C-alpha positions, 0 to 999 in steps of 0.5 A: 499499500502507498503511504501517499495515493495519487487519485482516489475515485469516490462515487465517480469522483476523482479526488486528489491525494494527501499533501503537505499544506500549509494549514498543516504547517500551521497547526504542526509548528506551534502544537508539535515543534514547539513544545519539542523544542521548549523541552529540550531547551529546558532539559539543556538548561537543568543539565547545564545547571546540575553539570555546573553547580553540582558536579562542578564541572563544565561541558561544551563550546563555552569552556574552551573560551572561558 
């Protein structure tokens, strides 16, 4: 079975296949993309604080310059 069918015939009418639309992008970015990016940033911040203050270690590129 193909993931994206080119056309489908329903009651004699040819319907176009699925495609990525502007509305799909409009709903994907704030409801899927933003929570993933926000969670990753929060986890990165927590890990930074944990390594810096609890383990007294430095990680990342900033350690090379500071």
